[in-house]
N, C-alpha and C positions, 0 to 999 in steps of 0.2 A: 379515451380516443373517440372521436366522433364517427358518424356513419358516412360522412362525405369527406374523403381524404383531400387534403389541401393540394396534393400534387395533381389531382384530376382537374383542378381549376385552371392550370396553366399548361397542360399537355393535351393535345388532341389525340384521342384514343379511338381508333376505328373498330377495334375488337375489345375483348375484356382486358382488364389490367393484368390479371394473373390467370394462367391455366394451371390447375392442380392436377397432376398425373398420378394415379394410383395403380400399381400392378397388384392384382389380387389373385391369390391361389390358396384355396381352403382357408379362408380368412375369418371364418365365423368362430366365436361371436364378436370378434374385435372390429369387424368391418363397419358395423352400424355406428358405433361411436366415432370411428374415423370419419365417415361421411358426414355425420351430424356436425362434427367439429369444423368442417370446411363450410358447411351451409350457414353456420352461425357466426362466421367471421365478421368482425366489426367493419371491415372494408366495404361490406354490402354485396349482396348477390349480383347486383347489376354490374359489378366490377370483376366477376369471377366466371370461370367455367370449370367444371369438374369432370375429368375424363377418367373413367375406371375401366381398366382392361382386365376381364376375367380370363385368366390363363388356364382354361380347362379344369376348373375346380370340380371336385367330386363330392363336396359337402353341400351345405345350403347356401353357398356364396351367390350362385347365379339367381336363385329365387329371391334372396334378400335384395340383390341389386335391382331386380325388376320391381320389387315393392317400393324401394327407395326412389326409383324413377318417377313413380306416381306421387310421392311426397314432395319431390323437388323438381317439378317439370321446368324445362328451360335451363336448369342449372346442371343437372346430372346427365352425362352422355356415357352410354355403356357400349363396350366392345366385347363380344364373346369370341374366343378363339381357341383352337386346339392347344393343349399343353405344350409349352416350348422347352420345359426343363430348367428354366431359370428366369430371373427377373428382367434380363436384358430385352428380350423380344417384346414383352408387354409394355415396358417403359418406352421403347422406341416407337411402338405403335401409338401410344398416347402422345409422344412428342411430335410425331408426324401430323397429328390432327390438331395440335395446339394452335390457338390464334392469339393468345395473350402476349402482351409486351414482355411479361416475365413468366417463367415456368417454375413451379415448385413440385419436386418429386416427394411423394409421401407414401410410406409403406402402409399397407392395409392393417397392420397390427397397431399402429401408432395413432396419435391424435394431436391436434394443434390447440394452443392456448387461444382464447377468443380474439385477442388483438394481434396475433402473430403476424399475419400477412400485411395488415395495415402498417405496423411498425417497420417491418422489413422493407416494404416498398418505399415508405417515406425515407428510410435510411439510404436506399439506393438512389432515389431522386435527389436528395439533398447533396449527395457527394459524388454523383456520376459514376458509381461503381457498378460492375457487372455481376458480382456475386455477393450475396448477403447470407451470413451464418446467423441463425437464431439460437439462443441458449437452449440446450438440450437437458432434459431431466429424466433420469432413469426411473422406471416404475416396476414394481414387483421384483426387485433385486437386480435389475439390469443396470450395468455400470455405463454411465454416459461420459463422454469426453468433457473435461473441465478446464484444462490449461489455457485454452484460447478464449474462455468466457470470463476472465477475471475482471474485465472492464469493457465498456463500450469502445469500439474502434471505428470511428467514422470512415476512415480510408487507410487501408494498409495493403500489403501484398504478401505473396506466399513466402518471400524470403525474410521479411521483417517481423514476422509474427509466428504464432503457433498454429495457424489455421491448417497447415498441412497435416497436422496430427489428427484431423478428422477428414476422412476421405469418403464418407458415406454421401449419397446424393441428396439427402434431405436438406436442401438449401434452396434459396431463391436465385435463379439464373436469369440474366437478361437473354431473351430468346435470340436476339440478333447475334450475340456472341456465339451461341451454339450453331446457328445456321451458317454464319460466316466461315466458321472453321469445320463445318460438317461433322460436328461431334455427335456420336451415337455410342450406345453401350455395345461392346463386342458380344456377339451372340454365341461365340464358341467357348465361352468360359462359364463355369457354374458358379464360381465365386471370384472376387477380385475385379469383376467387371467395373464396379464403381470406382476403383482406384484409377483405372486408366481413363475413365470419363472425367471424373472430378479433377484428377491431376492435370490433365491437358487443359481443362477449363481454367484452373488456377493460373497455369503458365501463360495463357493467352489473355487473361482478364486485364482490363485497364485499371482495376482496383477491386479490393475486397473490403466489405464492411462487416462488422460484428455487432449484433444486438445482444448485450449481456445483462441488461437490467430488466428483462422480462422473460418469463418461462414460455418459450415459443413452441417447442416440440417435446412431447412426452413419449419417451422411448420405452416401449412395453416389452417385458419379458413374458413370453407365452407359457402358460402352464403346461401345454403339451409339447414344450421344447421345439416348437415349429418354426422358430426364427431361422432364416435361411443359413446363417453362418453356423448355427448349431446343428443343422441337418447334414452339412457337408464336412465330413471328417476325413482324415488321411492327409499325407504329405503331397500326394500327386496333384490334387486340384490347386494347391498353393504353389507348387513348382511349375505350374502352367502359366500363372499370371505374373509371378514375381519377376522372372527374367524380362518380361515385356515392360513392366514398370521400370526396371533398371535401364532398359534401352531407351525408354521415353526420357528419363533424366539425362542420360549420356548424350542423346541427340539434341536436346533443347537447352541444356545448361552447361556452359563451359566449366572446366575445372576451376576450383576456388571455393570460397566460403559459401556461395549460394548453392552450389552442388552439394557441398558437405551438409548444409542445413537440411536439404531434402533427404539425403542419404541417411542421416541420423535416425529418422523415423523408421526406415525399413531395416536398418542394421540392428535396431533394438526390438521394435514391436513384432515385425514379421518373423525375424530369426528366432526370437524367444518363443513365440507361439508355435512355430513349426517344430522346433526341437522338443519343447516341454509338453505339448499337448497332442502331438501326432506321431513324430518319429519314435517316441518311446513305446508306442503301442504296436509297432510293426515288427515283422520278422527280421532276422539278422541280415539276410541278403538285401531286403528292401532298405533297411537302415543304411547299409553301406552305399547303395546306389543313391539314396536320398542325400547323404552327407556329401558325396562327390558332386552331385548336381548343385547343391546349395553352395558349396565352396566356390565352384566356378561362377555361380550367379553373383555372389556378393564381392568377389575379388576386385572388380573394377571400381567399387565404391569405397572400400576401406583402405586407408593409408595411415601411417603413423601420425600425420598432422591432425588427424581427427580425434586423437586420444583424449584431448581435453574436453571434447564434447560428450564423450561416452562415459558411462559409469564403469567402475572397475569390473563389475560382473559382465557387462556387455563386452569389454575388452577381452576378458578371459574366455567367454563363450566364442567370440570370433577367432581368437587364437587357436582354440581347439578345432574349430571348423576348418580354418585355413590349413591346418596340418593333418586333417582327416583323422583325428584321434577319437574314434568312435566310442571306445570304452570310457574314455574320460568325459566325453560329451554326455553319455548316459549317466555316469556318476554325478556329474554336475547338475543334470536335470533333476535327479533324485534329491540332491542337496537343496536345490531351489524349492522343490515341492515341500520339503520338510520345513524350510524357512517360512514358507507361506502358511503352513498349518499352524506353526507355533507363534509366529509373529515377533519373535525375539531377534535382537540384533546380533550379528556375528562379532566375536571378539577380534581384536587387532593385535598385531605385533608392532610395537613402536621401535624404530631403528633409525638412528641418525636424523631425527627430526621428521621422519615420515611414518605414516600409519599404514600398515599392510593388513588387509582383511585376511582372516584365517580361512579362506576358501580352500577347496580341495587342491592339492598338489603344490601348495605354497612352499617354495624352496626345496622341492623334491628333485634331487639331482637326476633321477631317472627320466623325469618329464622336462626339466629345464625350461619351465615357463618363466618368462622375464617378470621382474618385480612390478613393472608398470601395469601388469594385468591384475594386480592386487592393491594398487595404491589408492586408498580412499581418503587421503589427507584432506583434499578439498571438499569431500562430501560429508565429512564428519560434522554433525550438528553441535552447536555451542548452546548450552543451556545456562540461564542465569536468572537471578531474581534480586531486586533491590529491596532491602528491608528498612533502610534509612537513607534519606537524602535531605540534608538540612544545612542551611546557611546560618551560621551564628557569628555575628561580627564579621571579621574578614576570613573566616575559616569555613570550608565546606566539609561536612561530615558525611561519609558514605559507608554503607555496610550492606552485606548481602552474601550471595554465593554465586559461583560460576565454575563450570567444568566442561570439558570436551567429552561428548558422548562416546562411550566405549574406552576412554583413556582414564584409567584409575588414577586417583590423586596421590601419586608417589613422586618425590623429588619436585615439589610444587615450586614454581617460579613466577606465579601470577603477579602482575603489577598494573597500576593505573596509568592510562595514557590520556594526556590532554593535547589535543591537536587543533591548532588555529586554522579555521576554515578557509580564510583567504590565502594565506601564504604557505600553509603546510608546516609551519614550525611546530615541533612537538616536544613535550616534556614527559618523561616516564618517572613515575613516583612509586616507591616501595609501598606495599600494603602489609598489614598484619594478617597472617593466615590463621583462620580460626576453625575449630572442629565443627563438622557437620555429620554427626553420627546418624546412620541409617538413611542418609540421602541416597536416593536411587533404588532403595530396597523394594519399592513397589513397581519397578519397571524392569523389563527384560529378564523376568523370572529371578530378579535379584542377583544376577551373575556379575554385576559390576559394582565396585565399591568407590564411593566418592566422599570419604569421611574427613577430608581436609580441604574442602572446596570453599570454605567461608573466607570473607575478607572484610577488613575494616581499615579505613584510611581517613586522616584529617588533612585537608589541603589548605595550607595557609597561603592565601592569594599574594601576600606581600613577600613570600620567599620561594614560591613554587618554581620559579624560573632559575634554577641553579643558584638559589640564595637571593635572587632579586625578584621584584614584583612581576606578575604576569602582565604582559602588555595588553592594551585595549584590543578587543576583537571578540569574535565568537569562538569559544573553546569547546569543541565537541569532546564528550567524555566517553572513553572506551575502557574496556578491560582486556589486557593481553593475558589470556589464560594459558598458563604453562604447567606441564607435568610430564615427567619422563623424557624431557628433552624436546617435546613437541609444543608449539605455541600457536594458538589461534586467537585472533582479535575480534571483539564484538562490541558494538555500541550498546550501552546499558540504559535501562529506564523503561523500555517497552513492556518488560515483565517486572511488576513491583507489587508489594503487598498492599492491601486495601487502605492501610493507614498512611501510605506514602503518596502525597499529593503530586499531581503533575501540573498544577496551576503555577503560573509565573510568580516568583517571589523576588521583589526588588528591595534593596537596601542600600544605604550609603555607608561606606567604610572609610576609616582613616587612611590617608595616603601621605605620609610625611606631615607637612603642615597643612595639607588640604584634605579634601574628601573626594572619593570617586564612587561612581554608581556601579552596582553589581546586581545582575539578575540571574537566578537559576530558573530555567524553564524547560519544558519538553517540546520537541519538534513535532510538526504535523506533516504527514499523518502517522508517523511511526512511533512517536511518543518517547524518543530518547532524550536524555539529559544533555543540556548545553549551558555553559556559562557565558553570559553576555557582559563583557566588561567594556564600559565606555558608551553605553546607549546606542548600540548598533541597531537593535530592534525594539528596545524597551526604554522609552524616555522616562527620566526621573521627575521632571517638573509636573506632569499631570497628577502625581501623587500628593502635590501640595495644593491646598485650597484655603483662601482667606474668607473669613466671615465678617463679623461686625467689629467696629472700633468705637467704643463708648467709655465713659467714666465708670470705673469699678463701683459697684453698689456699696461695697464695704470700705472703700477708700476713695473719697471724692477728688483727690489730687493724683490719682493713678489712672492712666489711660489703659484700658484693657483691650487687647487685640485677640480675637478668637479665630480659629481655623481648624482644618483637618489635615492630618498627615497619614497616608495609608502605607508608608514605607514600613517594612518589617522591623527596621531599626536604623538608627543613625548615631554617630558618636555624641557623647555627652557634650552639651554646649555648642553643638554645630548648627542648630536651628535657632536663629536669632532675628529680632527686629533691629535693624540697623538704621540709625538716624544720622542726619548730616545737616548742619546749619549753613553750609555754603561758605563759611568763613574759617574753615579748618577745624571746626568743632565736630566731633563724632561721638556716638554713644551706642553700645550694643546691649540688648536685653534678651536673655535666653528664654526659650519656650519651655513651658512645663507641660508634660504629657504623662498621664497616669498609665502604668503598665497595662497592656491589653486594650487600651482605648485609642481611638484614632483622633479624638478631639484634643486640641492643645490651647493654651492661653499664654499670653505674654503681658506682663505688667510693666508699664513705663511710668516711673515716678517723675512726673513733669516738673515738680518743684526742685528737682536736682539738676535740671537742665539749665545751662546758661541762657541768657536772653538771645532771641533770634528767631528766624523762620526755619523751622525744622521740617525737613522732608525725609521720607523713609521707605524702606522695603523689607519684606520678609526674605531672609537670606539663609541658604544652606551651603556652608563652605564658601569657597570663592567662585563657584561656577553657576549656581542657580539662584535666581531671585524673582520675587513677585512684588510689584509696586503696591504699597499699602493703599487701600481705597480712600477716596475723598471723605473727609470728616463730615458728618451730617450737618446740614445747615442749621438745624435746631439745637445743636449741641451747646449747652450753656457753658459760659466760661468757668473755669476752676480758679478758685482764689485761695490764697494762703498768706501766712506771715512767716518770714524767715529772718531770724536775728532781729526781730522787731520791725522788719520792713515788709510791706505787702507786695505780693506778686500775683500774676494771673497767667492763664493759658487759655487760648480760644482758637477756633478755626481762623487761619490767616485770611485777611480780607482780599489779598491778591492771589489766593489759591486758584480757584475757578477753572482749573484745567483738568479737573477730574481726578487729580492725584492728591495724595495726602499732603497737607501743609498746616503746621501747627505754629501759632505765634505765641512765644513765651516772652514775658516782659516783667520788669519791676515797676511798680507804681511810683511815679515822681510825686512825693508827698506835697512839696511846695506848690507845684502846679495844680495838684488836686484841690488844695486848700484855697489857693487864689481863685481857681475856676469856681469853686463853690461859693465863696463870699463875693466874688465879683458878680456873679449872676444875681445874688441876693441884693447887692447894692443897686444894680440897675432897676431892680423891681421897686 
């Protein structure tokens, strides 16, 4: 990225392009790198102002800021104030002083990638968006949000993406948005103030951009555990901001999918953290009050229609909260903590085609928790690997293994599924189930057995459609993995052994009296196998190429046609040179191709051809043909005697159209003798 951003050439800027606001409290030694990272931005210092508000620090923060002011005169503006008890007041103070078209809030612990602001401003300018998220990277063990940074998003919104799952203020905001809606951080909250500020900004923004292809923000874990969210423990601070966030959603978003999308985050992230990290450490009386307040807070957000969005664990957690089941909440929190320590998956109960996680209180009549709170069927991972994928003639050979995670391979019913992409026609084919001893023994502490997860199948294209040939189309290949009455379907091919190629393989196969094109290939970007029947995406003709046409060196009356064929295979005798004399005479001559070689030759014994002008083409079946090239002008005639009579073959004099034309004739002996002696007599 250059030092003079393109957007500055077309936009009149009376102040800096970006105001970077840093709230600093006891920020040493992290502050120095933080400030340096802003000063070194590729957007250029002339496009920046840096406002650092020292919120009554008691370490060396104030002195370091004064030193840095001498290092970066004109860039760094410092505000010293009494300690406010939280980040809201210093951020507001910085925002009040900001003059930039954009504002970026940066914590004093963290630092920016060198091109972060230039890339983020360019993204906002190109798409007219009010907020830009830059990819965050955790440092020192700090976990950074990831789900919203899987790809660049030029313009999205809070309802169509995962941006709401990051509510910290380390983002680029168009300052006009903040001023128009008078957005400021609430100063009466110790934590959660960022959720109210950023959430409101998201809801009012004309659009949101995401820069995911560059590490913009480095989110640092402080060795002294001094990050603000780590300093503020207990349920009370969280129960002060969460009801206000819920009110913000209820007031600004009507009931429906959009509201549910935002509620999903709070019903999972905030509820889990409050229960598992804070409520469990409090005394019994406080726990009871906390649970009551939490139940009242989340009640307006959670309804049965949201269950498909929520994990089974989240449903169970919310059910226990709703019914104020404190002892069960504490037991579940301990269960979750144990899961996190061991990292192994919870076993499931498979019943009537559904998988129920064996979380606490499953089908306990004393608790009467509904099965929906345990249903993980949709969440179960499907694991597979392809060890063979080969087209031989008209048969596709597949082998590998597949299983549903946590569902042991008993009563296996796995089958192959071919589904036509355009119309949805599908054919299900049986597979041979093969042993896979010790599969899965290295995962989940070896508690699940998948010893019959293997499969082998040979798909005859001529009979796969209930005894009839598969129709032309794109046939996606899936595996319907079944065990214990539960079935999950997965496209196969993305996981394959190193010796299984994903490159397209095209061949011609017999189809009755004709030939058809078949290609096995892997899709992009996912790499799953698909059969292309009928050249929907992969044409056959480019696999054929003609070379020279000359007399054979070892047979002067045989015309030799050379070329290349990169098809994996074709039926014997299907590739021919076909000649036609225009008077009903035809002749075909088969190509000869050595196994494993792409080059082929065709020998045409011209002395066997009846007299005439012969034209021709290279033909594969009845569908594909290449015109033979024009015979070289310097090609000498071939001469022979047959049954005592002389004959010859040479380029046709009336060819001249760039195509192959061979003149085959018998010599008229009487005319030849007369011409010979007649010429002598005149001499």
